[in-house]
C-alpha positions as CSV (number, residue, x, y, z in Angstrom):
1,X,175.8,36.4,40.7
2,X,175.1,34.8,44.2
3,X,171.9,32.8,45.2
4,X,170.8,32.3,48.7
5,X,169.6,28.8,49.1
6,X,165.8,30.3,49.8
7,X,165.9,31.3,46.4
8,X,167.8,28.5,44.9
9,X,164.6,26.4,46.3
10,X,162.3,28.8,44.3
11,X,164.1,28.2,40.9
12,X,163.6,25.8,38.0
13,X,165.6,25.5,35.2
14,X,162.7,26.7,32.2
15,X,164.5,24.5,29.5
16,X,163.8,21.4,31.7
17,X,161.2,19.5,29.8
18,X,159.3,16.7,30.9
19,X,158.4,15.9,27.5
20,X,161.7,15.5,26.4
21,X,161.9,12.2,28.5
22,X,161.1,9.2,26.0
23,X,157.4,8.0,26.4
24,X,155.8,11.0,27.6
25,X,152.4,11.2,26.2
26,X,151.2,13.7,23.6
27,X,148.6,15.4,26.1
28,X,151.3,16.2,28.5
29,X,153.4,17.4,25.8
30,X,151.0,19.6,24.4
31,X,149.9,21.0,28.0
32,X,153.9,21.8,28.1
33,X,154.0,23.9,25.1
34,X,150.5,25.8,25.4
35,X,151.5,26.7,29.2
36,X,154.6,28.5,28.5
37,X,151.8,30.9,30.3
38,X,151.2,29.6,33.1
39,X,147.9,28.3,32.9
40,X,147.6,27.8,37.1
41,X,147.7,31.9,37.2
42,X,143.8,31.5,36.7
43,X,143.4,28.2,38.7
44,X,144.8,29.3,42.4
45,X,143.4,32.9,42.3
46,X,144.9,36.0,42.8
47,X,148.6,34.9,43.9
48,X,148.7,34.0,40.6
49,X,149.6,36.0,37.6
50,X,146.9,36.9,35.8
51,X,148.7,35.9,32.1
52,X,145.7,34.8,29.1
53,X,146.9,31.6,29.0
54,X,145.6,28.9,26.0
55,X,143.6,26.0,28.2
56,X,142.2,22.4,27.0
57,X,138.5,21.8,26.9
58,X,138.6,19.7,29.8
59,X,140.7,22.7,31.7
60,X,138.3,25.7,30.2
61,X,135.1,24.3,32.2
62,X,137.3,25.2,35.7
63,X,138.8,28.5,33.9
64,X,135.1,29.4,33.4
65,X,133.9,28.5,36.8
66,X,136.3,30.3,38.4
67,X,136.3,33.4,36.0
68,X,132.6,33.9,36.1
69,X,132.5,33.3,40.1
70,X,134.7,36.5,41.4
71,X,132.1,39.1,41.2
72,X,129.5,37.3,42.9
73,X,131.5,36.1,45.7
74,X,133.0,39.2,46.3
75,X,129.3,41.0,46.3
76,X,128.4,38.5,48.6
77,X,131.0,38.3,51.4
78,X,129.9,41.7,52.6
79,X,126.0,40.7,52.6
80,X,126.8,37.0,54.3
81,X,129.1,39.0,56.9
82,X,126.1,41.2,57.6
83,X,123.5,38.3,57.8
84,X,125.7,36.7,60.5
85,X,124.6,38.8,63.2
86,X,121.7,40.6,61.7
87,X,119.5,38.6,58.9
88,X,118.3,40.1,56.0
89,X,116.0,37.3,55.5
90,X,113.8,36.0,58.9
91,X,116.1,33.5,60.4
92,X,113.9,30.2,61.5
93,X,114.5,26.2,62.5
94,X,113.9,24.0,59.8
95,X,113.5,20.3,60.6
96,X,116.2,17.9,59.5
97,X,115.5,14.6,57.2
98,X,117.8,11.9,56.1
99,X,119.1,10.5,52.5
100,X,119.8,7.5,51.2
101,X,123.5,6.1,51.4
102,X,125.2,5.4,47.7
103,X,125.3,1.4,47.1
104,X,128.0,-0.6,47.5
105,X,128.8,-1.4,44.0
106,X,129.9,2.5,43.0
107,X,132.4,3.0,46.1
108,X,136.2,3.8,45.0
109,X,138.6,1.2,45.9
110,X,140.3,3.1,49.2
111,X,143.7,0.8,48.9
112,X,144.0,1.0,45.6
113,X,143.5,5.2,45.6
114,X,146.3,4.9,49.1
115,X,148.4,3.3,46.5
116,X,148.0,5.8,43.9
117,X,149.1,8.5,46.6
118,X,152.2,7.0,47.4
119,X,153.4,6.2,43.9
120,X,152.6,10.1,43.2
121,X,154.0,11.1,45.9
122,X,157.6,9.1,45.1
123,X,156.7,10.8,41.7
124,X,156.5,14.4,43.0
125,X,159.8,14.2,45.7
126,X,161.9,13.2,43.1
127,X,160.0,15.5,40.6
128,X,160.3,12.4,37.9
129,X,157.5,10.8,36.4
130,X,158.3,7.5,34.9
131,X,158.2,6.8,30.9
132,X,154.5,6.4,30.4
133,X,155.1,2.7,28.8
134,X,157.2,1.8,32.1
135,X,155.4,-0.5,34.5
136,X,155.2,1.5,37.3
137,X,153.3,4.3,35.6
138,X,150.2,2.5,36.1
139,X,147.8,2.8,38.7
140,X,144.4,1.0,38.5
141,X,141.9,2.2,40.9
142,X,138.9,0.5,40.9
143,X,135.6,2.4,39.9
144,X,137.5,5.5,39.1
145,X,136.6,7.6,36.4
146,X,139.2,10.7,36.8
147,X,141.7,12.1,38.7
148,X,142.7,15.7,40.0
149,X,146.0,16.2,41.4
150,X,147.3,19.6,43.0
151,X,150.8,20.6,44.2
152,X,150.8,23.1,46.6
153,X,154.0,24.9,48.1
154,X,153.3,26.6,51.3
155,X,149.4,26.5,51.2
156,X,150.0,28.4,47.7
157,X,148.4,26.3,44.3
158,X,151.1,25.4,42.4
159,X,150.0,23.2,40.0
160,X,146.8,21.1,38.8
161,X,146.5,18.4,36.6
162,X,143.4,16.6,35.9
163,X,142.3,13.3,33.7
164,X,139.5,11.7,32.8
165,X,140.9,8.5,31.1
166,X,139.4,5.9,33.1
167,X,142.6,3.8,32.2
168,X,145.4,2.6,34.6
169,X,148.1,5.4,32.8
170,X,144.9,8.3,34.2
171,X,147.0,9.2,37.6
172,X,150.3,9.2,35.4
173,X,149.0,11.8,32.7
174,X,147.4,14.0,36.0
175,X,150.5,13.9,37.8
176,X,152.6,15.1,34.2
177,X,150.3,18.4,33.8
178,X,150.3,19.6,37.5
179,X,153.9,19.6,37.2
180,X,153.9,21.2,34.0
181,X,152.0,24.3,35.6
182,X,154.5,23.8,38.4
183,X,157.2,24.3,35.7
184,X,155.4,27.4,34.3
185,X,155.4,29.5,37.5
186,X,156.8,33.1,36.9
187,X,158.9,33.2,39.7
188,X,160.7,29.7,39.1
189,X,160.9,31.1,35.0
190,X,162.4,34.1,35.8
191,X,164.8,32.7,38.4
192,X,165.6,29.7,36.7
193,X,166.7,32.2,33.2
194,X,169.0,34.2,35.5
195,X,170.7,31.0,36.7
196,X,171.2,30.1,33.0
197,X,171.9,33.3,31.9
198,X,174.6,33.4,34.8
199,X,176.4,29.9,33.7
200,X,176.7,31.4,30.6
201,X,174.3,28.2,28.8
202,X,171.8,28.4,25.7
203,X,173.6,30.5,23.7
204,X,172.1,33.7,25.4
205,X,175.0,35.8,23.9
206,X,176.9,36.4,27.6
207,X,180.4,36.0,29.0
208,X,180.8,32.2,28.8
209,X,177.8,31.5,26.9
210,X,178.9,28.7,24.3
211,X,178.0,29.2,20.4
212,X,177.1,25.6,19.7
213,X,174.0,25.9,22.1
214,X,175.7,23.3,23.9
215,X,173.8,23.4,27.7
216,X,176.4,23.7,30.8
217,X,176.8,20.1,32.5
218,X,177.6,22.1,36.0
219,X,174.8,24.4,35.6
220,X,172.4,21.5,34.1
221,X,173.9,19.1,37.4
222,X,172.8,22.3,39.7
223,X,169.5,22.6,38.2
224,X,168.9,19.0,38.4
225,X,169.3,19.3,42.4
226,X,167.1,22.5,42.3
227,X,164.5,20.7,40.7
228,X,164.7,17.5,43.6
229,X,164.5,20.1,45.9
230,X,161.5,21.9,45.0
231,X,159.6,18.3,44.8
232,X,160.5,18.0,47.8
233,X,159.0,21.0,49.2
234,X,155.2,20.2,47.1
235,X,152.5,18.8,49.0
236,X,150.1,16.9,47.4
237,X,146.7,16.4,47.1
238,X,145.0,13.5,45.3
239,X,141.3,13.6,44.2
240,X,140.3,10.4,42.7
241,X,136.2,10.6,41.2
242,X,134.2,7.7,41.2
243,X,131.8,6.8,38.4
244,X,129.5,9.5,37.4
245,X,125.5,9.3,37.7
246,X,122.9,11.6,35.3
247,X,121.6,14.7,37.1
248,X,117.8,15.0,36.1
249,X,116.1,18.1,36.7
250,X,113.6,20.7,34.8
251,X,116.0,23.7,35.1
252,X,119.6,24.3,36.6
253,X,118.3,25.0,39.8
254,X,116.4,21.8,40.3
255,X,119.6,19.7,39.2
256,X,121.7,22.3,42.0
257,X,119.6,21.0,44.6
258,X,120.7,17.5,44.2
259,X,124.2,18.2,44.6
260,X,126.1,18.1,48.0
261,X,128.3,21.4,48.2
262,X,132.0,20.3,48.3
263,X,131.5,16.4,48.3
264,X,129.6,16.0,44.7
265,X,131.8,16.8,41.9
266,X,130.3,17.9,38.4
267,X,130.3,17.2,34.8
268,X,129.4,17.9,31.3
269,X,129.2,15.6,28.3
270,X,128.6,17.7,25.3
271,X,129.2,16.1,21.5
272,X,131.6,13.7,23.2
273,X,133.5,16.2,25.3
274,X,133.9,16.1,28.5
275,X,134.1,19.6,31.2
276,X,134.5,18.5,35.1
277,X,134.2,20.4,38.3
278,X,136.2,18.3,40.9
279,X,135.3,19.0,44.7
280,X,139.2,20.0,45.3
281,X,139.4,22.9,42.7
282,X,136.2,24.2,43.9
283,X,137.1,23.9,47.7
284,X,140.8,25.7,46.2
285,X,139.3,28.5,45.4
286,X,136.2,28.3,47.4
287,X,133.6,28.2,44.3
288,X,131.7,25.1,46.5
289,X,129.1,27.0,47.2
290,X,127.0,27.4,44.6
291,X,126.1,24.7,42.4
292,X,124.2,26.3,40.1
293,X,126.8,28.6,38.9
294,X,129.1,26.1,38.5
295,X,126.9,24.2,36.2
296,X,126.0,27.0,34.0
297,X,129.8,27.7,34.0
298,X,130.5,24.1,32.6
299,X,127.7,24.8,30.1
300,X,129.5,27.9,29.1
301,X,132.5,26.6,28.6
302,X,131.1,23.9,26.1
303,X,129.5,25.9,24.2
304,X,125.8,25.1,24.9
305,X,123.3,27.7,25.1
306,X,122.1,29.7,28.2
307,X,118.8,30.4,26.4
308,X,118.7,26.5,26.3
309,X,119.1,25.6,29.6
310,X,116.5,28.5,31.1
311,X,113.8,26.7,29.6
312,X,115.0,23.3,31.1
313,X,116.6,21.8,27.6
314,X,119.4,20.1,26.7
315,X,120.8,19.4,23.7
316,X,120.4,15.3,22.5
317,X,124.1,14.6,22.6
318,X,124.6,16.4,26.2
319,X,124.1,15.7,30.0
320,X,125.0,16.4,33.4
321,X,126.5,14.2,36.1
322,X,127.6,14.5,39.2
323,X,130.2,11.9,41.3
324,X,131.4,11.6,44.5
325,X,135.0,11.3,45.2
326,X,137.8,10.2,47.8
327,X,140.3,13.2,48.7
328,X,143.7,12.4,50.1
329,X,146.0,15.2,51.5
330,X,149.1,16.1,53.3
331,X,149.8,18.6,55.8
332,X,153.7,18.6,54.8
333,X,155.6,17.3,52.0
334,X,156.8,14.5,54.5
335,X,153.6,13.7,56.1
336,X,151.6,10.9,56.0
337,X,147.9,11.1,53.5
338,X,144.9,12.1,55.2
339,X,141.4,11.3,54.1
340,X,139.6,14.6,54.1
341,X,136.0,14.9,53.9
342,X,134.9,18.7,51.9
343,X,138.8,19.7,53.2
344,X,138.9,18.4,56.7
345,X,139.6,15.7,58.9
346,X,135.9,14.9,60.8
347,X,136.2,15.7,64.3
348,X,135.1,12.8,66.3
349,X,132.4,13.1,69.3
350,X,135.0,11.5,71.6
351,X,137.5,14.5,70.6
352,X,134.5,16.7,72.1
353,X,136.5,16.8,75.8
354,X,136.3,19.9,78.1
355,X,139.6,20.0,77.4
356,X,139.4,19.3,73.2
357,X,136.9,22.3,73.5
358,X,139.5,24.8,75.8
359,X,141.6,23.9,73.3
360,X,139.4,25.2,70.4
361,X,139.1,28.4,72.3
362,X,142.2,29.2,73.0
363,X,143.1,28.4,69.1
364,X,140.1,30.5,68.1
365,X,141.0,33.6,71.0
366,X,144.8,33.0,68.7
367,X,143.2,33.4,65.6
368,X,141.0,36.9,66.8
369,X,144.3,38.3,68.3
370,X,146.0,37.9,64.8
371,X,143.3,39.5,63.0
372,X,144.1,42.7,64.7
373,X,144.9,45.8,62.5
374,X,149.0,45.8,62.4
375,X,150.6,48.0,64.7
376,X,152.0,51.3,63.0
377,X,155.7,51.5,62.2
378,X,158.1,53.2,64.8
379,X,157.5,56.9,64.0
380,X,154.0,56.9,63.0
381,X,151.4,58.0,64.8
382,X,149.2,55.0,65.4
383,X,145.8,54.6,63.7
384,X,142.4,53.5,66.6
385,X,141.7,50.6,64.0
386,X,140.8,47.7,66.1
387,X,140.0,44.6,64.0
388,X,140.3,43.8,60.4
389,X,137.4,42.2,58.6
390,X,136.2,39.2,57.3
391,X,138.8,36.9,56.4
392,X,139.4,35.5,52.8
393,X,141.8,32.3,53.4
394,X,141.9,31.9,49.7
395,X,143.0,35.3,48.8
396,X,144.5,36.1,52.1
397,X,143.0,39.0,52.5
398,X,140.5,40.7,55.0
399,X,137.5,42.5,53.8
400,X,136.8,45.0,54.8
401,X,140.3,45.9,55.7
402,X,138.6,47.9,59.1
403,X,135.5,45.7,60.8
404,X,132.6,47.8,61.4
405,X,132.1,49.2,65.3
406,X,129.6,46.2,66.0
407,X,131.9,43.3,64.8
408,X,134.6,44.9,66.8
409,X,132.4,45.4,70.1
410,X,131.6,41.9,69.3
411,X,135.4,40.9,69.3
412,X,136.1,42.7,72.5
413,X,132.9,41.1,74.1
414,X,134.2,37.5,73.3
415,X,137.6,38.0,73.9
416,X,136.7,39.5,77.6
417,X,134.7,36.3,78.3
418,X,137.7,34.2,77.1
419,X,140.3,36.2,79.4
420,X,138.0,35.0,82.2
421,X,137.6,31.2,82.0
422,X,140.0,28.8,84.0
423,X,140.5,27.1,80.8
424,X,142.7,29.6,78.8
425,X,146.2,30.1,79.5
426,X,147.6,32.5,81.3
427,X,149.5,33.9,78.1
428,X,146.2,33.9,76.2
429,X,144.0,35.2,78.8
430,X,146.2,38.2,78.8
431,X,146.5,39.1,75.7
432,X,143.1,38.7,75.3
433,X,141.9,41.0,78.0
434,X,144.4,43.3,76.6
435,X,143.5,43.5,73.1
436,X,139.6,44.1,74.5
437,X,140.5,47.0,76.4
438,X,142.4,48.5,73.2
439,X,139.5,47.2,70.8
440,X,137.4,49.6,73.4
441,X,139.8,52.6,73.3
442,X,139.8,52.3,69.4
443,X,135.8,52.5,69.4
444,X,136.0,55.3,71.7
445,X,139.0,57.3,69.9
446,X,137.5,57.0,66.3
447,X,139.5,56.9,63.4
448,X,139.1,59.3,60.1
449,X,136.5,57.7,57.7
450,X,135.7,55.5,60.3
451,X,131.6,54.6,60.6
452,X,131.0,55.9,64.4
453,X,129.9,53.4,66.9
454,X,127.4,55.5,68.6
455,X,125.3,55.4,65.2
456,X,124.6,52.2,65.7
457,X,122.1,50.5,68.5
458,X,123.3,47.2,67.9
459,X,127.4,48.5,68.2
460,X,126.0,50.5,71.6
461,X,124.7,47.2,73.0
462,X,127.7,45.5,72.5
463,X,129.6,48.1,73.9
464,X,127.6,48.4,77.1
465,X,127.7,44.2,77.7
466,X,131.8,44.3,77.2
467,X,131.7,47.4,80.1
468,X,129.5,44.9,82.4
469,X,132.3,42.0,81.7
470,X,135.0,44.4,82.4
471,X,133.6,47.4,84.4
472,X,138.2,48.7,85.1
473,X,137.7,49.8,81.9
474,X,135.6,52.4,82.7
475,X,138.8,54.0,84.8
476,X,139.7,54.6,81.2
477,X,138.1,58.6,80.4
478,X,137.5,58.0,76.8
479,X,136.1,54.5,77.0
480,X,133.6,56.2,80.2
481,X,132.2,58.7,77.9
482,X,131.8,56.5,75.2
483,X,130.0,53.9,77.3
484,X,127.8,56.4,78.9
485,X,126.9,58.2,75.4
486,X,126.0,54.5,74.2
487,X,123.8,53.9,77.1
488,X,122.2,57.5,77.0
489,X,120.8,56.3,72.8
490,X,120.3,52.7,74.4
491,X,117.7,53.7,77.3
492,X,116.2,56.0,75.5
493,X,115.2,54.2,72.5
494,X,114.2,51.6,75.2
495,X,111.5,54.1,76.6
496,X,110.6,55.3,72.9
497,X,110.1,52.3,71.5
498,X,112.0,53.4,68.2
499,X,115.0,54.9,66.7
500,X,114.4,57.8,65.6
501,X,111.6,58.0,63.1
502,X,112.3,53.9,62.1
503,X,110.5,51.2,64.6
504,X,113.1,48.8,66.1
505,X,113.7,45.6,64.5
506,X,112.9,42.2,66.7
507,X,116.5,41.9,66.9
508,X,117.7,45.0,68.0
509,X,115.2,45.3,70.8
510,X,116.9,41.8,71.8
511,X,120.0,43.4,71.7
512,X,118.9,46.4,73.8
513,X,117.3,44.6,76.6
514,X,119.9,42.3,76.6
515,X,122.5,45.1,77.5
516,X,120.1,46.6,79.9
517,X,119.2,43.3,81.5
518,X,123.1,43.1,82.3
519,X,123.7,46.6,83.4
520,X,121.0,45.7,86.2
521,X,122.4,43.0,87.3
522,X,126.6,44.2,87.3
523,X,125.9,47.1,88.7
524,X,127.7,49.0,86.9
525,X,129.6,52.7,88.4
526,X,127.8,55.6,86.4
527,X,125.3,53.6,84.3
528,X,121.6,54.1,85.8
529,X,119.9,50.5,85.5
530,X,116.2,50.8,83.4
531,X,112.8,50.3,85.1
532,X,112.2,46.9,85.8
533,X,108.8,47.2,84.4
534,X,109.7,49.4,81.1
535,X,112.8,46.6,80.3
536,X,110.2,43.9,80.9
537,X,107.7,45.6,78.6
538,X,110.7,46.3,76.2
539,X,111.7,42.5,75.8
540,X,107.6,41.2,75.8
541,X,107.5,43.5,72.8
542,X,110.2,41.5,71.2
543,X,108.8,38.4,72.4
544,X,105.6,39.3,70.7
545,X,106.8,41.0,67.3
546,X,108.8,38.0,65.7
547,X,106.7,35.2,64.7
548,X,107.5,31.9,66.5
549,X,109.6,30.4,64.0
550,X,112.0,33.0,63.3
551,X,112.8,33.7,67.6
552,X,116.1,31.6,66.9
553,X,117.1,34.9,65.0
554,X,117.0,36.7,68.2
555,X,119.2,34.3,70.2
556,X,121.5,34.6,72.6
557,X,120.8,37.6,73.3
558,X,117.2,37.3,73.8
559,X,117.4,34.4,76.2
560,X,120.4,36.2,78.1
561,X,118.3,39.3,78.3
562,X,115.4,36.9,80.3
563,X,118.0,34.9,82.7
564,X,119.7,38.1,83.5
565,X,116.3,39.8,84.4
566,X,114.9,37.5,86.4
567,X,118.4,37.2,88.5
568,X,118.4,40.9,89.0
569,X,114.5,41.4,90.0
570,X,114.6,37.8,91.8
571,X,111.7,36.8,89.9
572,X,110.5,33.7,88.0
573,X,111.6,33.5,84.1
574,X,109.2,35.0,81.9
575,X,108.4,33.8,78.9
576,X,109.7,30.2,80.2
577,X,107.0,28.1,78.1
578,X,108.1,30.1,74.8
579,X,111.6,29.3,76.2
580,X,110.9,25.6,76.4
581,X,109.5,25.3,72.7
582,X,112.2,27.2,71.4
583,X,114.6,24.4,72.8
584,X,112.6,21.7,71.9
585,X,112.5,23.0,67.9
586,X,116.1,23.1,68.7
587,X,116.5,19.7,69.4
588,X,114.6,18.7,66.0
589,X,116.8,21.1,63.9
590,X,120.1,19.3,64.7
591,X,121.2,16.8,62.2
592,X,121.2,13.6,63.3
593,X,124.0,10.6,62.4
594,X,121.9,8.5,59.9
595,X,122.5,7.1,56.5
596,X,123.3,9.4,54.4
597,X,124.4,11.9,56.3
598,X,128.0,13.2,55.6
599,X,129.8,13.0,59.1
600,X,130.8,16.6,58.9
601,X,127.5,18.0,59.2
602,X,126.6,15.8,62.3
603,X,125.7,18.6,65.3
604,X,124.7,21.4,63.6
605,X,121.1,23.3,63.4
606,X,119.4,23.6,60.3
607,X,118.7,27.0,59.9
608,X,117.0,29.4,57.2
609,X,119.4,29.7,54.0
610,X,121.5,26.6,55.2
611,X,118.7,23.9,54.1
612,X,119.5,21.9,51.3
613,X,117.4,20.0,48.0
614,X,117.1,16.4,47.2
615,X,120.8,15.5,47.8
616,X,120.6,17.1,51.2
617,X,117.2,16.4,52.6
618,X,119.2,15.7,55.8
619,X,119.2,19.8,55.9
620,X,122.3,22.3,56.1
621,X,123.8,23.3,58.7
622,X,126.5,26.8,58.3
623,X,128.5,28.6,61.5
624,X,125.1,30.0,62.8
625,X,124.8,27.1,64.7
626,X,126.7,29.3,67.0
627,X,124.1,31.6,67.9
628,X,121.4,29.5,69.7
629,X,124.6,27.4,71.0
630,X,125.5,30.2,72.8
631,X,122.3,30.1,74.7
632,X,121.5,26.4,75.0
633,X,124.9,26.0,76.4
634,X,123.0,27.8,80.0
635,X,119.6,26.2,79.9
636,X,120.6,22.9,80.6
637,X,120.8,24.4,84.7
638,X,117.8,26.4,84.6
639,X,115.0,24.0,86.0
640,X,111.9,26.4,84.8
641,X,113.2,25.3,81.5
642,X,114.7,21.9,81.9
643,X,113.3,19.1,84.1
644,X,115.9,16.6,85.7
645,X,115.3,13.9,83.4
646,X,115.7,15.5,80.0
647,X,119.1,17.1,80.8
648,X,121.2,13.9,80.0
649,X,119.6,14.0,76.2
650,X,119.7,18.3,76.1
651,X,123.9,17.5,76.9
652,X,124.2,14.9,74.7
653,X,122.9,17.3,71.9
654,X,124.6,20.3,73.1
655,X,127.7,18.0,72.6
656,X,126.7,17.2,69.3
657,X,126.5,20.6,68.6
658,X,129.7,21.7,69.7
659,X,131.5,18.8,67.3
660,X,129.8,21.0,64.4
661,X,131.4,23.9,65.8
662,X,135.2,22.1,66.3
663,X,134.6,20.9,62.7
664,X,134.3,24.4,61.8
665,X,137.5,25.1,63.0
666,X,140.6,25.5,60.6
667,X,142.7,22.5,61.9
668,X,146.5,21.9,60.6
669,X,145.6,19.8,57.6
670,X,143.1,22.4,56.2
671,X,145.2,25.2,57.2
672,X,148.0,23.3,54.6
673,X,145.7,24.0,52.3
674,X,145.4,27.7,52.3
675,X,147.6,30.6,51.3
676,X,149.0,31.9,55.1
677,X,148.5,28.6,56.9
678,X,149.3,30.3,60.1
679,X,146.5,33.1,59.8
680,X,143.7,30.6,58.3
681,X,144.7,28.4,61.2
682,X,142.2,28.0,64.4
683,X,139.6,30.4,62.6
684,X,135.8,29.4,62.4
685,X,134.9,28.7,58.8
686,X,131.0,29.9,57.1
687,X,130.3,26.5,56.5
688,X,132.2,23.1,55.8
689,X,131.7,24.1,52.1
690,X,132.5,28.2,52.3
691,X,136.0,28.7,53.8
692,X,135.5,32.5,54.4
693,X,135.9,33.2,57.9
694,X,133.5,36.2,58.8
695,X,134.7,38.0,61.3
696,X,131.0,37.7,63.2
697,X,131.0,34.3,63.2
698,X,134.7,34.3,64.7
699,X,133.3,36.3,68.5
700,X,129.5,34.2,68.4
701,X,131.4,31.1,68.3
702,X,133.9,32.4,71.5
703,X,131.0,33.3,72.9
704,X,129.4,30.1,72.3
705,X,132.3,28.5,74.1
706,X,133.0,30.3,76.6
707,X,129.4,30.1,77.8
708,X,129.6,26.4,77.7
709,X,132.9,25.7,79.4
710,X,131.2,28.0,82.2
711,X,128.5,25.8,81.9
712,X,130.3,22.4,81.6
713,X,128.6,19.4,84.0
714,X,130.9,18.9,87.2
715,X,132.3,15.2,86.9
716,X,131.2,13.3,89.9
């Protein structure tokens, strides 16, 4: 039987046992015996086998955290995506405060952690951990309470090992457990078994087998080489946990409010047993967003009654703790380690230049282009499906498979605006314009079972905005017919003030007003502009129908509408005072660089639904920050809104928020931790602690970047 080099790299000798090496600790030997069925299958998500496995107490917590969160994550994904464009709860501004930094004496020794990474990398490269009694097995790390080792191959999690012993052998044990999980991978086992049968080793009874059960030495040498090749193909992530501090609170929710998601780890002590949830583990399965759920999962794994927890009581011998950590990871097996914060490098403000933001725009545009529905195989009729829905890098899946019409139109609008930028690469600009036109054609040629775009007023508004940005698309008969029908729906709603029997929401009014104002300014053929007085009254109602603290939820559409109406009618900007107050509120909502503030949040805007508890008194910012940024990019040049002496301050704050948006973009180092690095890179995460990539967030962020580049201040 012949094997290709690629296949040989994936195979490993099933009978190779680390436990057989002299000095291997009993814990690792127990792990090896118990994990004949791959325990990593439960830990690493859909790509792993779902075969049940035996887990030690310290590993049961992680299994429970993962399994109890799948259903709620799936349900929340759709709701969160819709909330980005049309929030179910009102969106308002929340002013930020700061938290105090930790004491110097609690910090982990960074140089010792780096030395530990170098030692572990050598062991993994050789796929050969030293004897437990060997001096090189001892790796001291001051103030470390635990370690977590994650081994990946091309982004796929192959093995996870943890240890909380607190001694100098802690890293050695964790690396051994992670390597044992790699050995238990079903794909490796199946191919390795085939190699053994082919060699006739092990007394399996095929031709060439040895009756004395002695292994074939040539086969052993061959498998030893393959084992080392496998080690050289693995990337390493090492997380070193610092000292644990007690979590105190009357309820789980009160304790969870003291957790910084994706940064703080959680532990539970119950009857002298410990269960842990390391931040790197939670991020690997994208479970960091809900600390309360993680705390309850730890309790379930330890046998603590949830009824007692609900009443705010804990057994006398139990308690919750939290810890921070140092996280070191590499983008490729031979790359140097990089210290990460929430799984990503911190973007410095110095990187926020026109060239840097243009590079981000090109990367995000390419990410959107990769998210289109695959073309039909040759000989099959293509389906007009356009863009796929929200992307989940953990599962490498899109949900829904076909994006709804509003998000399809927003993507077309964003790509159209990008294609017009002088900063866009010529090839990317051409591909973006072509994809935008095709998306409009796909919307016009509705596929069976697809949502009709004309049934959604907001989708109709986005379609008209695309037409105004790309008037040439009206030369396509199907697009022109759809655009006229969509515009008829908008003007009917503008005149009636309601949608059928239902009143229009403030957001609907903002988007309809923005589309009609754009028609008034662009003068698109066959689209008759609305009455200026009628549009003025319609926009006034949008302002009046939303409480002042919730008007940020109407951006950028309401701000753009007022700008275009003023330009089209050559009248002063209406509602200037309201917009000034909105600018001031957004300035106060911006997270500043202050002691205790995580560096990755600096510049983000704290909006409703993203506020934190005691541990996050600095506020929490998400990709929702892109919505007001798309409007703020242009107000610096508007004399009615910004005085000359305020523009420098406004620009500095805007650049800080662009830094935050760039922080959300998946870099090469973070993409290396995703199942499909090429598909994930460049995309915008829902939050620093949430790796999902909502399609609406990609489109709105690209619009915000395009506005920023278009209004970038000229250098003297």
